[in-house]
Predicted model as a PDB file, atoms N, CA, C, CB and O in Angstrom, pLDDT in the B-factor column:
MODEL        1                                                                  
ATOM      1  N   MET A   1     175.647  96.054  78.668  1.00 62.00           N  
ATOM      2  CA  MET A   1     175.035  95.051  77.562  1.00 62.00           C  
ATOM      3  C   MET A   1     175.437  93.613  77.567  1.00 62.00           C  
ATOM      4  CB  MET A   1     175.400  95.514  76.184  1.00 62.00           C  
ATOM      5  O   MET A   1     176.601  93.221  77.642  1.00 62.00           O  
ATOM      6  N   GLY A   2     174.358  92.850  77.480  1.00 79.00           N  
ATOM      7  CA  GLY A   2     174.914  91.638  77.843  1.00 79.00           C  
ATOM      8  C   GLY A   2     175.018  90.813  76.310  1.00 79.00           C  
ATOM      9  O   GLY A   2     174.880  91.358  75.215  1.00 79.00           O  
ATOM     10  N   PHE A   3     175.264  89.538  76.523  1.00 83.00           N  
ATOM     11  CA  PHE A   3     175.404  88.989  74.632  1.00 83.00           C  
ATOM     12  C   PHE A   3     173.977  88.646  74.221  1.00 83.00           C  
ATOM     13  CB  PHE A   3     176.501  87.256  74.265  1.00 83.00           C  
ATOM     14  O   PHE A   3     173.879  88.211  73.074  1.00 83.00           O  
ATOM     15  N   ALA A   4     172.764  88.762  74.979  1.00 81.00           N  
ATOM     16  CA  ALA A   4     171.451  89.092  73.880  1.00 81.00           C  
ATOM     17  C   ALA A   4     171.343  90.030  73.379  1.00 81.00           C  
ATOM     18  CB  ALA A   4     170.260  89.085  74.223  1.00 81.00           C  
ATOM     19  O   ALA A   4     171.024  90.050  72.190  1.00 81.00           O  
ATOM     20  N   GLU A   5     171.574  91.217  74.115  1.00 79.00           N  
ATOM     21  CA  GLU A   5     171.720  92.471  73.479  1.00 79.00           C  
ATOM     22  C   GLU A   5     172.275  92.488  72.561  1.00 79.00           C  
ATOM     23  CB  GLU A   5     172.166  93.302  74.018  1.00 79.00           C  
ATOM     24  O   GLU A   5     171.691  92.592  71.482  1.00 79.00           O  
ATOM     25  N   SER A   6     173.617  92.393  72.657  1.00 78.00           N  
ATOM     26  CA  SER A   6     174.728  92.323  71.312  1.00 78.00           C  
ATOM     27  C   SER A   6     174.192  91.507  69.968  1.00 78.00           C  
ATOM     28  CB  SER A   6     176.232  91.435  71.826  1.00 78.00           C  
ATOM     29  O   SER A   6     174.175  92.030  68.854  1.00 78.00           O  
ATOM     30  N   LEU A   7     173.724  90.047  70.258  1.00 79.00           N  
ATOM     31  CA  LEU A   7     173.268  89.316  69.211  1.00 79.00           C  
ATOM     32  C   LEU A   7     172.389  89.745  68.606  1.00 79.00           C  
ATOM     33  CB  LEU A   7     172.966  88.295  69.432  1.00 79.00           C  
ATOM     34  O   LEU A   7     172.511  89.825  67.384  1.00 79.00           O  
ATOM     35  N   LYS A   8     171.188  90.173  69.249  1.00 79.00           N  
ATOM     36  CA  LYS A   8     169.833  90.936  68.675  1.00 79.00           C  
ATOM     37  C   LYS A   8     170.105  91.692  67.700  1.00 79.00           C  
ATOM     38  CB  LYS A   8     169.097  91.821  69.595  1.00 79.00           C  
ATOM     39  O   LYS A   8     169.427  91.707  66.672  1.00 79.00           O  
ATOM     40  N   ASN A   9     171.334  92.563  67.932  1.00 74.00           N  
ATOM     41  CA  ASN A   9     171.756  93.956  66.411  1.00 74.00           C  
ATOM     42  C   ASN A   9     172.350  93.387  65.646  1.00 74.00           C  
ATOM     43  CB  ASN A   9     172.799  95.395  66.582  1.00 74.00           C  
ATOM     44  O   ASN A   9     172.731  94.022  64.663  1.00 74.00           O  
ATOM     45  N   THR A  10     172.678  92.012  65.750  1.00 73.00           N  
ATOM     46  CA  THR A  10     173.712  91.525  64.126  1.00 73.00           C  
ATOM     47  C   THR A  10     173.000  91.306  63.276  1.00 73.00           C  
ATOM     48  CB  THR A  10     174.652  90.181  63.997  1.00 73.00           C  
ATOM     49  O   THR A  10     171.781  91.203  63.414  1.00 73.00           O  
ATOM     50  N   VAL A  11     173.780  91.160  61.940  1.00 66.00           N  
ATOM     51  CA  VAL A  11     172.866  90.885  60.964  1.00 66.00           C  
ATOM     52  C   VAL A  11     173.431  89.561  60.823  1.00 66.00           C  
ATOM     53  CB  VAL A  11     172.772  91.843  59.691  1.00 66.00           C  
ATOM     54  O   VAL A  11     174.603  89.192  60.902  1.00 66.00           O  
ATOM     55  N   ARG A  12     172.159  88.795  60.553  1.00 67.00           N  
ATOM     56  CA  ARG A  12     172.570  87.740  59.799  1.00 67.00           C  
ATOM     57  C   ARG A  12     172.769  87.198  58.748  1.00 67.00           C  
ATOM     58  CB  ARG A  12     172.287  87.269  59.947  1.00 67.00           C  
ATOM     59  O   ARG A  12     172.153  87.501  57.726  1.00 67.00           O  
ATOM     60  N   VAL A  13     173.744  86.219  58.812  1.00 62.00           N  
ATOM     61  CA  VAL A  13     174.243  85.875  57.157  1.00 62.00           C  
ATOM     62  C   VAL A  13     173.590  84.625  56.714  1.00 62.00           C  
ATOM     63  CB  VAL A  13     175.997  85.597  56.951  1.00 62.00           C  
ATOM     64  O   VAL A  13     173.288  83.659  57.414  1.00 62.00           O  
ATOM     65  N   SER A  14     173.422  84.788  55.469  1.00 63.00           N  
ATOM     66  CA  SER A  14     172.380  83.801  54.902  1.00 63.00           C  
ATOM     67  C   SER A  14     173.202  82.804  54.575  1.00 63.00           C  
ATOM     68  CB  SER A  14     171.484  84.250  53.679  1.00 63.00           C  
ATOM     69  O   SER A  14     174.291  83.116  54.093  1.00 63.00           O  
ATOM     70  N   VAL A  15     172.851  81.304  54.772  1.00 70.00           N  
ATOM     71  CA  VAL A  15     173.500  80.236  54.828  1.00 70.00           C  
ATOM     72  C   VAL A  15     172.582  79.168  54.096  1.00 70.00           C  
ATOM     73  CB  VAL A  15     173.875  79.960  56.231  1.00 70.00           C  
ATOM     74  O   VAL A  15     171.471  78.893  54.548  1.00 70.00           O  
ATOM     75  N   GLY A  16     173.118  78.545  52.882  1.00 73.00           N  
ATOM     76  CA  GLY A  16     172.699  77.296  52.224  1.00 73.00           C  
ATOM     77  C   GLY A  16     171.661  78.017  51.541  1.00 73.00           C  
ATOM     78  O   GLY A  16     171.673  79.240  51.401  1.00 73.00           O  
ATOM     79  N   PRO A  17     170.572  77.084  51.028  1.00 81.00           N  
ATOM     80  CA  PRO A  17     169.905  77.344  49.935  1.00 81.00           C  
ATOM     81  C   PRO A  17     169.162  78.224  49.648  1.00 81.00           C  
ATOM     82  CB  PRO A  17     169.411  76.653  49.699  1.00 81.00           C  
ATOM     83  O   PRO A  17     168.819  78.610  50.766  1.00 81.00           O  
ATOM     84  N   LYS A  18     168.481  79.042  48.706  1.00 84.00           N  
ATOM     85  CA  LYS A  18     167.435  80.476  49.142  1.00 84.00           C  
ATOM     86  C   LYS A  18     166.207  79.443  49.572  1.00 84.00           C  
ATOM     87  CB  LYS A  18     166.884  81.900  47.501  1.00 84.00           C  
ATOM     88  O   LYS A  18     166.037  78.304  49.136  1.00 84.00           O  
ATOM     89  N   CYS A  19     165.323  80.217  50.637  1.00 90.00           N  
ATOM     90  CA  CYS A  19     164.117  79.980  51.137  1.00 90.00           C  
ATOM     91  C   CYS A  19     163.347  79.297  49.518  1.00 90.00           C  
ATOM     92  CB  CYS A  19     163.426  81.578  51.923  1.00 90.00           C  
ATOM     93  O   CYS A  19     163.288  79.896  48.444  1.00 90.00           O  
ATOM     94  N   GLY A  20     162.800  77.792  49.852  1.00 93.00           N  
ATOM     95  CA  GLY A  20     162.056  77.138  48.691  1.00 93.00           C  
ATOM     96  C   GLY A  20     160.717  78.411  48.258  1.00 93.00           C  
ATOM     97  O   GLY A  20     160.542  78.862  47.126  1.00 93.00           O  
ATOM     98  N   VAL A  21     160.009  78.735  49.353  1.00 95.00           N  
ATOM     99  CA  VAL A  21     158.779  79.793  48.667  1.00 95.00           C  
ATOM    100  C   VAL A  21     159.378  80.733  48.328  1.00 95.00           C  
ATOM    101  CB  VAL A  21     157.590  80.368  49.503  1.00 95.00           C  
ATOM    102  O   VAL A  21     159.014  81.122  47.218  1.00 95.00           O  
ATOM    103  N   CYS A  22     160.502  81.565  48.969  1.00 94.00           N  
ATOM    104  CA  CYS A  22     160.713  82.474  48.054  1.00 94.00           C  
ATOM    105  C   CYS A  22     160.945  82.114  46.591  1.00 94.00           C  
ATOM    106  CB  CYS A  22     161.673  83.129  48.492  1.00 94.00           C  
ATOM    107  O   CYS A  22     160.447  82.846  45.735  1.00 94.00           O  
ATOM    108  N   SER A  23     161.612  81.118  46.256  1.00 94.00           N  
ATOM    109  CA  SER A  23     162.507  80.880  44.689  1.00 94.00           C  
ATOM    110  C   SER A  23     161.197  80.581  44.098  1.00 94.00           C  
ATOM    111  CB  SER A  23     163.914  79.401  44.456  1.00 94.00           C  
ATOM    112  O   SER A  23     161.056  81.016  42.955  1.00 94.00           O  
ATOM    113  N   THR A  24     160.004  79.814  44.705  1.00 95.00           N  
ATOM    114  CA  THR A  24     159.011  79.505  44.050  1.00 95.00           C  
ATOM    115  C   THR A  24     157.848  80.845  43.879  1.00 95.00           C  
ATOM    116  CB  THR A  24     158.533  78.261  44.757  1.00 95.00           C  
ATOM    117  O   THR A  24     156.864  80.682  43.157  1.00 95.00           O  
ATOM    118  N   ILE A  25     157.984  81.626  44.317  1.00 95.00           N  
ATOM    119  CA  ILE A  25     156.948  83.036  44.541  1.00 95.00           C  
ATOM    120  C   ILE A  25     158.104  83.864  43.054  1.00 95.00           C  
ATOM    121  CB  ILE A  25     157.065  84.135  46.922  1.00 95.00           C  
ATOM    122  O   ILE A  25     157.716  84.665  42.204  1.00 95.00           O  
ATOM    123  N   ASP A  26     159.088  83.462  43.172  1.00 94.00           N  
ATOM    124  CA  ASP A  26     159.623  84.665  42.101  1.00 94.00           C  
ATOM    125  C   ASP A  26     159.992  83.869  40.674  1.00 94.00           C  
ATOM    126  CB  ASP A  26     161.224  85.564  42.771  1.00 94.00           C  
ATOM    127  O   ASP A  26     160.523  84.319  39.658  1.00 94.00           O  
ATOM    128  N   SER A  27     159.579  82.705  40.933  1.00 94.00           N  
ATOM    129  CA  SER A  27     159.294  81.664  39.251  1.00 94.00           C  
ATOM    130  C   SER A  27     158.069  82.144  38.609  1.00 94.00           C  
ATOM    131  CB  SER A  27     158.934  79.720  39.465  1.00 94.00           C  
ATOM    132  O   SER A  27     157.897  82.131  37.390  1.00 94.00           O  
ATOM    133  N   LEU A  28     157.071  82.647  39.627  1.00 94.00           N  
ATOM    134  CA  LEU A  28     155.769  82.599  39.295  1.00 94.00           C  
ATOM    135  C   LEU A  28     155.296  83.826  38.201  1.00 94.00           C  
ATOM    136  CB  LEU A  28     155.017  82.648  40.642  1.00 94.00           C  
ATOM    137  O   LEU A  28     156.296  84.543  38.187  1.00 94.00           O  
ATOM    138  N   PRO A  29     154.494  84.320  37.460  1.00 95.00           N  
ATOM    139  CA  PRO A  29     153.899  85.319  37.141  1.00 95.00           C  
ATOM    140  C   PRO A  29     154.016  86.204  37.822  1.00 95.00           C  
ATOM    141  CB  PRO A  29     152.936  85.194  36.967  1.00 95.00           C  
ATOM    142  O   PRO A  29     154.211  85.995  39.020  1.00 95.00           O  
ATOM    143  N   ALA A  30     153.930  87.726  37.244  1.00 95.00           N  
ATOM    144  CA  ALA A  30     153.864  88.689  38.629  1.00 95.00           C  
ATOM    145  C   ALA A  30     152.445  88.722  38.793  1.00 95.00           C  
ATOM    146  CB  ALA A  30     154.528  90.357  38.532  1.00 95.00           C  
ATOM    147  O   ALA A  30     152.171  89.228  39.881  1.00 95.00           O  
ATOM    148  N   SER A  31     151.464  88.392  38.159  1.00 95.00           N  
ATOM    149  CA  SER A  31     149.850  88.402  38.816  1.00 95.00           C  
ATOM    150  C   SER A  31     149.633  87.695  39.914  1.00 95.00           C  
ATOM    151  CB  SER A  31     148.773  87.841  37.930  1.00 95.00           C  
ATOM    152  O   SER A  31     148.925  88.015  40.868  1.00 95.00           O  
ATOM    153  N   GLU A  32     150.473  86.389  39.713  1.00 95.00           N  
ATOM    154  CA  GLU A  32     150.334  85.064  40.691  1.00 95.00           C  
ATOM    155  C   GLU A  32     151.296  85.688  41.996  1.00 95.00           C  
ATOM    156  CB  GLU A  32     151.097  83.321  39.849  1.00 95.00           C  
ATOM    157  O   GLU A  32     151.056  85.447  43.179  1.00 95.00           O  
ATOM    158  N   GLN A  33     152.239  86.395  41.585  1.00 95.00           N  
ATOM    159  CA  GLN A  33     153.120  86.716  42.730  1.00 95.00           C  
ATOM    160  C   GLN A  33     152.176  88.156  43.825  1.00 95.00           C  
ATOM    161  CB  GLN A  33     154.887  87.311  41.872  1.00 95.00           C  
ATOM    162  O   GLN A  33     152.471  88.374  45.000  1.00 95.00           O  
ATOM    163  N   LYS A  34     151.595  88.565  43.413  1.00 96.00           N  
ATOM    164  CA  LYS A  34     150.723  89.811  44.126  1.00 96.00           C  
ATOM    165  C   LYS A  34     149.362  89.157  45.155  1.00 96.00           C  
ATOM    166  CB  LYS A  34     149.945  90.916  42.654  1.00 96.00           C  
ATOM    167  O   LYS A  34     148.783  89.570  46.160  1.00 96.00           O  
ATOM    168  N   VAL A  35     149.251  87.992  44.325  1.00 96.00           N  
ATOM    169  CA  VAL A  35     148.384  87.270  45.198  1.00 96.00           C  
ATOM    170  C   VAL A  35     148.833  86.633  46.189  1.00 96.00           C  
ATOM    171  CB  VAL A  35     147.741  86.475  44.648  1.00 96.00           C  
ATOM    172  O   VAL A  35     148.345  86.672  47.318  1.00 96.00           O  
ATOM    173  N   ILE A  36     149.784  86.005  45.854  1.00 95.00           N  
ATOM    174  CA  ILE A  36     150.576  85.180  47.182  1.00 95.00           C  
ATOM    175  C   ILE A  36     151.195  85.782  47.721  1.00 95.00           C  
ATOM    176  CB  ILE A  36     151.416  84.156  47.069  1.00 95.00           C  
ATOM    177  O   ILE A  36     151.851  85.000  48.409  1.00 95.00           O  
ATOM    178  N   ILE A  37     151.504  86.773  47.934  1.00 95.00           N  
ATOM    179  CA  ILE A  37     152.365  87.718  48.750  1.00 95.00           C  
ATOM    180  C   ILE A  37     151.177  88.351  49.528  1.00 95.00           C  
ATOM    181  CB  ILE A  37     153.367  88.867  47.821  1.00 95.00           C  
ATOM    182  O   ILE A  37     151.363  88.369  50.745  1.00 95.00           O  
ATOM    183  N   ALA A  38     149.931  88.903  49.076  1.00 97.00           N  
ATOM    184  CA  ALA A  38     149.144  89.311  49.718  1.00 97.00           C  
ATOM    185  C   ALA A  38     148.246  88.664  50.675  1.00 97.00           C  
ATOM    186  CB  ALA A  38     148.713  89.791  49.056  1.00 97.00           C  
ATOM    187  O   ALA A  38     147.547  89.140  51.570  1.00 97.00           O  
ATOM    188  N   ALA A  39     148.444  87.394  50.248  1.00 96.00           N  
ATOM    189  CA  ALA A  39     147.614  86.634  51.080  1.00 96.00           C  
ATOM    190  C   ALA A  39     148.946  86.170  52.261  1.00 96.00           C  
ATOM    191  CB  ALA A  39     146.721  85.237  50.100  1.00 96.00           C  
ATOM    192  O   ALA A  39     148.457  86.023  53.381  1.00 96.00           O  
ATOM    193  N   PHE A  40     150.271  85.952  52.237  1.00 95.00           N  
ATOM    194  CA  PHE A  40     150.997  86.255  53.051  1.00 95.00           C  
ATOM    195  C   PHE A  40     151.029  87.047  53.839  1.00 95.00           C  
ATOM    196  CB  PHE A  40     151.628  86.318  52.757  1.00 95.00           C  
ATOM    197  O   PHE A  40     150.902  86.670  55.004  1.00 95.00           O  
ATOM    198  N   ASP A  41     151.216  88.522  53.554  1.00 95.00           N  
ATOM    199  CA  ASP A  41     150.692  89.571  54.692  1.00 95.00           C  
ATOM    200  C   ASP A  41     149.217  89.347  55.074  1.00 95.00           C  
ATOM    201  CB  ASP A  41     150.811  91.151  54.161  1.00 95.00           C  
ATOM    202  O   ASP A  41     149.038  89.919  56.150  1.00 95.00           O  
ATOM    203  N   ASP A  42     148.212  88.823  54.695  1.00 97.00           N  
ATOM    204  CA  ASP A  42     146.978  88.835  55.403  1.00 97.00           C  
ATOM    205  C   ASP A  42     147.094  88.108  56.329  1.00 97.00           C  
ATOM    206  CB  ASP A  42     145.909  88.521  54.782  1.00 97.00           C  
ATOM    207  O   ASP A  42     147.549  86.995  56.064  1.00 97.00           O  
ATOM    208  N   PRO A  43     146.654  88.486  58.148  1.00 95.00           N  
ATOM    209  CA  PRO A  43     146.732  87.715  59.287  1.00 95.00           C  
ATOM    210  C   PRO A  43     145.789  86.937  59.251  1.00 95.00           C  
ATOM    211  CB  PRO A  43     146.754  88.321  60.412  1.00 95.00           C  
ATOM    212  O   PRO A  43     145.802  86.048  60.101  1.00 95.00           O  
ATOM    213  N   THR A  44     144.681  86.978  58.309  1.00 97.00           N  
ATOM    214  CA  THR A  44     142.964  86.342  58.513  1.00 97.00           C  
ATOM    215  C   THR A  44     143.554  84.797  57.696  1.00 97.00           C  
ATOM    216  CB  THR A  44     141.184  87.564  57.306  1.00 97.00           C  
ATOM    217  O   THR A  44     143.181  83.678  58.049  1.00 97.00           O  
ATOM    218  N   VAL A  45     144.432  85.037  56.678  1.00 96.00           N  
ATOM    219  CA  VAL A  45     145.185  83.971  56.109  1.00 96.00           C  
ATOM    220  C   VAL A  45     146.004  82.709  56.902  1.00 96.00           C  
ATOM    221  CB  VAL A  45     146.080  84.667  55.401  1.00 96.00           C  
ATOM    222  O   VAL A  45     147.127  82.914  57.364  1.00 96.00           O  
ATOM    223  N   ARG A  46     145.338  81.381  57.017  1.00 96.00           N  
ATOM    224  CA  ARG A  46     146.110  80.898  57.423  1.00 96.00           C  
ATOM    225  C   ARG A  46     147.285  80.015  56.998  1.00 96.00           C  
ATOM    226  CB  ARG A  46     145.584  80.632  57.950  1.00 96.00           C  
ATOM    227  O   ARG A  46     147.131  79.158  56.128  1.00 96.00           O  
ATOM    228  N   SER A  47     148.756  80.272  57.763  1.00 94.00           N  
ATOM    229  CA  SER A  47     149.784  79.415  57.297  1.00 94.00           C  
ATOM    230  C   SER A  47     149.361  77.767  56.503  1.00 94.00           C  
ATOM    231  CB  SER A  47     150.649  79.229  58.660  1.00 94.00           C  
ATOM    232  O   SER A  47     149.979  77.333  55.531  1.00 94.00           O  
ATOM    233  N   ALA A  48     148.336  77.127  57.097  1.00 95.00           N  
ATOM    234  CA  ALA A  48     148.110  75.914  56.430  1.00 95.00           C  
ATOM    235  C   ALA A  48     147.091  75.820  55.527  1.00 95.00           C  
ATOM    236  CB  ALA A  48     147.931  74.998  57.248  1.00 95.00           C  
ATOM    237  O   ALA A  48     146.927  74.754  54.934  1.00 95.00           O  
ATOM    238  N   ASP A  49     146.143  77.066  55.253  1.00 95.00           N  
ATOM    239  CA  ASP A  49     145.748  77.544  54.015  1.00 95.00           C  
ATOM    240  C   ASP A  49     146.825  78.048  53.001  1.00 95.00           C  
ATOM    241  CB  ASP A  49     144.860  78.553  54.277  1.00 95.00           C  
ATOM    242  O   ASP A  49     146.742  77.644  51.841  1.00 95.00           O  
ATOM    243  N   LEU A  50     147.552  78.667  53.257  1.00 95.00           N  
ATOM    244  CA  LEU A  50     148.718  78.722  52.062  1.00 95.00           C  
ATOM    245  C   LEU A  50     149.223  77.401  51.625  1.00 95.00           C  
ATOM    246  CB  LEU A  50     150.042  79.523  52.534  1.00 95.00           C  
ATOM    247  O   LEU A  50     149.068  76.899  50.511  1.00 95.00           O  
ATOM    248  N   ARG A  51     150.006  76.775  52.899  1.00 95.00           N  
ATOM    249  CA  ARG A  51     150.714  75.501  52.168  1.00 95.00           C  
ATOM    250  C   ARG A  51     149.432  74.587  51.452  1.00 95.00           C  
ATOM    251  CB  ARG A  51     151.668  74.431  53.468  1.00 95.00           C  
ATOM    252  O   ARG A  51     149.851  73.842  50.565  1.00 95.00           O  
ATOM    253  N   ARG A  52     147.922  74.515  51.689  1.00 95.00           N  
ATOM    254  CA  ARG A  52     147.128  73.702  50.982  1.00 95.00           C  
ATOM    255  C   ARG A  52     147.392  74.144  49.340  1.00 95.00           C  
ATOM    256  CB  ARG A  52     145.575  73.869  51.548  1.00 95.00           C  
ATOM    257  O   ARG A  52     147.575  73.329  48.437  1.00 95.00           O  
ATOM    258  N   ALA A  53     147.367  75.540  49.192  1.00 95.00           N  
ATOM    259  CA  ALA A  53     147.157  76.418  48.313  1.00 95.00           C  
ATOM    260  C   ALA A  53     148.541  75.921  47.610  1.00 95.00           C  
ATOM    261  CB  ALA A  53     146.904  77.979  48.842  1.00 95.00           C  
ATOM    262  O   ALA A  53     148.542  75.770  46.388  1.00 95.00           O  
ATOM    263  N   PHE A  54     149.390  75.737  48.158  1.00 95.00           N  
ATOM    264  CA  PHE A  54     150.856  75.777  47.327  1.00 95.00           C  
ATOM    265  C   PHE A  54     151.007  74.133  46.748  1.00 95.00           C  
ATOM    266  CB  PHE A  54     152.417  76.268  48.574  1.00 95.00           C  
ATOM    267  O   PHE A  54     151.714  73.726  45.826  1.00 95.00           O  
ATOM    268  N   ILE A  55     150.099  73.385  47.622  1.00 95.00           N  
ATOM    269  CA  ILE A  55     150.173  71.540  47.451  1.00 95.00           C  
ATOM    270  C   ILE A  55     149.461  71.518  46.146  1.00 95.00           C  
ATOM    271  CB  ILE A  55     149.198  70.376  48.826  1.00 95.00           C  
ATOM    272  O   ILE A  55     149.887  70.773  45.263  1.00 95.00           O  
ATOM    273  N   ALA A  56     148.117  72.479  45.879  1.00 96.00           N  
ATOM    274  CA  ALA A  56     147.075  72.403  44.756  1.00 96.00           C  
ATOM    275  C   ALA A  56     147.904  72.541  43.834  1.00 96.00           C  
ATOM    276  CB  ALA A  56     145.903  73.388  44.665  1.00 96.00           C  
ATOM    277  O   ALA A  56     148.056  71.567  43.097  1.00 96.00           O  
ATOM    278  N   GLU A  57     148.592  73.603  43.606  1.00 94.00           N  
ATOM    279  CA  GLU A  57     149.796  74.067  42.409  1.00 94.00           C  
ATOM    280  C   GLU A  57     150.606  72.887  41.916  1.00 94.00           C  
ATOM    281  CB  GLU A  57     150.998  75.187  43.042  1.00 94.00           C  
ATOM    282  O   GLU A  57     151.004  72.798  40.755  1.00 94.00           O  
ATOM    283  N   GLY A  58     150.820  72.023  42.821  1.00 95.00           N  
ATOM    284  CA  GLY A  58     152.198  71.176  42.647  1.00 95.00           C  
ATOM    285  C   GLY A  58     153.593  71.602  43.540  1.00 95.00           C  
ATOM    286  O   GLY A  58     154.678  71.186  43.135  1.00 95.00           O  
ATOM    287  N   TYR A  59     153.542  72.215  44.435  1.00 94.00           N  
ATOM    288  CA  TYR A  59     154.472  72.612  45.357  1.00 94.00           C  
ATOM    289  C   TYR A  59     154.285  72.026  46.748  1.00 94.00           C  
ATOM    290  CB  TYR A  59     154.464  74.008  45.404  1.00 94.00           C  
ATOM    291  O   TYR A  59     153.221  72.070  47.364  1.00 94.00           O  
ATOM    292  N   SER A  60     155.284  71.535  47.141  1.00 93.00           N  
ATOM    293  CA  SER A  60     155.369  71.142  48.270  1.00 93.00           C  
ATOM    294  C   SER A  60     156.235  71.482  49.408  1.00 93.00           C  
ATOM    295  CB  SER A  60     155.433  70.222  48.081  1.00 93.00           C  
ATOM    296  O   SER A  60     157.456  71.351  49.316  1.00 93.00           O  
ATOM    297  N   PHE A  61     155.675  71.905  50.460  1.00 92.00           N  
ATOM    298  CA  PHE A  61     156.402  72.726  51.204  1.00 92.00           C  
ATOM    299  C   PHE A  61     155.484  72.347  52.864  1.00 92.00           C  
ATOM    300  CB  PHE A  61     156.353  74.498  50.451  1.00 92.00           C  
ATOM    301  O   PHE A  61     154.279  72.147  53.017  1.00 92.00           O  
ATOM    302  N   SER A  62     156.814  72.359  54.116  1.00 93.00           N  
ATOM    303  CA  SER A  62     156.196  71.738  55.126  1.00 93.00           C  
ATOM    304  C   SER A  62     155.075  72.776  56.070  1.00 93.00           C  
ATOM    305  CB  SER A  62     157.403  71.143  55.969  1.00 93.00           C  
ATOM    306  O   SER A  62     155.435  73.925  55.816  1.00 93.00           O  
ATOM    307  N   ASN A  63     154.574  72.796  56.478  1.00 92.00           N  
ATOM    308  CA  ASN A  63     154.026  74.165  57.856  1.00 92.00           C  
ATOM    309  C   ASN A  63     155.204  74.882  58.084  1.00 92.00           C  
ATOM    310  CB  ASN A  63     153.471  73.536  59.683  1.00 92.00           C  
ATOM    311  O   ASN A  63     155.181  76.103  57.930  1.00 92.00           O  
ATOM    312  N   GLY A  64     156.252  74.302  58.435  1.00 93.00           N  
ATOM    313  CA  GLY A  64     157.103  75.087  58.881  1.00 93.00           C  
ATOM    314  C   GLY A  64     157.978  75.840  58.507  1.00 93.00           C  
ATOM    315  O   GLY A  64     158.559  76.730  59.128  1.00 93.00           O  
ATOM    316  N   THR A  65     158.140  75.337  57.006  1.00 93.00           N  
ATOM    317  CA  THR A  65     158.723  76.580  55.691  1.00 93.00           C  
ATOM    318  C   THR A  65     157.751  77.341  55.374  1.00 93.00           C  
ATOM    319  CB  THR A  65     159.227  76.021  54.153  1.00 93.00           C  
ATOM    320  O   THR A  65     158.073  78.329  54.714  1.00 93.00           O  
ATOM    321  N   VAL A  66     156.196  77.164  55.729  1.00 95.00           N  
ATOM    322  CA  VAL A  66     155.512  78.338  55.395  1.00 95.00           C  
ATOM    323  C   VAL A  66     155.548  79.255  56.087  1.00 95.00           C  
ATOM    324  CB  VAL A  66     154.451  78.240  55.221  1.00 95.00           C  
ATOM    325  O   VAL A  66     155.424  80.408  55.673  1.00 95.00           O  
ATOM    326  N   GLY A  67     155.730  78.930  57.321  1.00 94.00           N  
ATOM    327  CA  GLY A  67     155.104  79.576  58.448  1.00 94.00           C  
ATOM    328  C   GLY A  67     156.714  80.752  58.936  1.00 94.00           C  
ATOM    329  O   GLY A  67     156.664  81.898  59.383  1.00 94.00           O  
ATOM    330  N   ARG A  68     158.115  79.810  58.591  1.00 91.00           N  
ATOM    331  CA  ARG A  68     159.476  80.724  58.407  1.00 91.00           C  
ATOM    332  C   ARG A  68     158.971  81.772  57.698  1.00 91.00           C  
ATOM    333  CB  ARG A  68     160.787  80.059  57.584  1.00 91.00           C  
ATOM    334  O   ARG A  68     158.948  82.935  58.103  1.00 91.00           O  
ATOM    335  N   HIS A  69     158.579  81.397  56.684  1.00 93.00           N  
ATOM    336  CA  HIS A  69     158.727  82.489  55.515  1.00 93.00           C  
ATOM    337  C   HIS A  69     157.814  83.654  55.605  1.00 93.00           C  
ATOM    338  CB  HIS A  69     158.455  81.865  54.122  1.00 93.00           C  
ATOM    339  O   HIS A  69     158.073  84.733  55.073  1.00 93.00           O  
ATOM    340  N   ARG A  70     156.589  83.377  56.386  1.00 93.00           N  
ATOM    341  CA  ARG A  70     155.359  84.114  56.575  1.00 93.00           C  
ATOM    342  C   ARG A  70     156.118  85.092  57.425  1.00 93.00           C  
ATOM    343  CB  ARG A  70     153.994  83.312  57.250  1.00 93.00           C  
ATOM    344  O   ARG A  70     156.015  86.282  57.129  1.00 93.00           O  
ATOM    345  N   ARG A  71     157.194  84.585  58.886  1.00 91.00           N  
ATOM    346  CA  ARG A  71     157.536  85.439  59.685  1.00 91.00           C  
ATOM    347  C   ARG A  71     158.649  86.077  59.175  1.00 91.00           C  
ATOM    348  CB  ARG A  71     157.679  84.960  60.841  1.00 91.00           C  
ATOM    349  O   ARG A  71     159.228  86.819  59.968  1.00 91.00           O  
ATOM    350  N   LYS A  72     159.203  85.963  57.807  1.00 88.00           N  
ATOM    351  CA  LYS A  72     160.466  86.662  57.523  1.00 88.00           C  
ATOM    352  C   LYS A  72     161.548  86.155  58.113  1.00 88.00           C  
ATOM    353  CB  LYS A  72     160.441  87.947  57.857  1.00 88.00           C  
ATOM    354  O   LYS A  72     162.471  86.893  58.457  1.00 88.00           O  
ATOM    355  N   GLU A  73     161.573  84.710  58.321  1.00 86.00           N  
ATOM    356  CA  GLU A  73     162.849  84.039  59.119  1.00 86.00           C  
ATOM    357  C   GLU A  73     163.440  83.068  58.489  1.00 86.00           C  
ATOM    358  CB  GLU A  73     162.556  83.441  60.404  1.00 86.00           C  
ATOM    359  O   GLU A  73     164.138  82.224  59.050  1.00 86.00           O  
ATOM    360  N   CYS A  74     163.063  83.139  56.541  1.00 86.00           N  
ATOM    361  CA  CYS A  74     163.413  81.946  55.882  1.00 86.00           C  
ATOM    362  C   CYS A  74     164.811  82.624  55.380  1.00 86.00           C  
ATOM    363  CB  CYS A  74     162.247  81.336  54.669  1.00 86.00           C  
ATOM    364  O   CYS A  74     165.241  83.761  55.571  1.00 86.00           O  
ATOM    365  N   ARG A  75     165.292  81.665  54.764  1.00 81.00           N  
ATOM    366  CA  ARG A  75     166.570  82.069  54.086  1.00 81.00           C  
ATOM    367  C   ARG A  75     166.598  82.962  52.486  1.00 81.00           C  
ATOM    368  CB  ARG A  75     167.305  80.636  53.907  1.00 81.00           C  
ATOM    369  O   ARG A  75     166.871  82.403  51.424  1.00 81.00           O  
ATOM    370  N   GLN A  76     166.222  84.566  52.632  1.00 77.00           N  
ATOM    371  CA  GLN A  76     165.807  85.085  51.649  1.00 77.00           C  
ATOM    372  C   GLN A  76     166.945  85.039  50.524  1.00 77.00           C  
ATOM    373  CB  GLN A  76     165.324  86.329  52.032  1.00 77.00           C  
ATOM    374  O   GLN A  76     166.734  85.523  49.413  1.00 77.00           O  
TER     375      GLN A  76                                                      
ENDMDL                                                                          
END                                                                             
């Protein structure tokens, strides 16, 4: 087993602030949370469209932030 295999099985430690998308979703009413979570889980909804929806609601995230959250690579 090499380093790559060993590191693949490690638990990542969250460093820094929580993901802005996570924080925003947590602050929304439950009905809105369900809608946005379903959209993130729907492969037919583009990340760019999710970002535009956030912007329309007054939240500003980069495409990278939305993409990381969608891939579950964010700081939860």
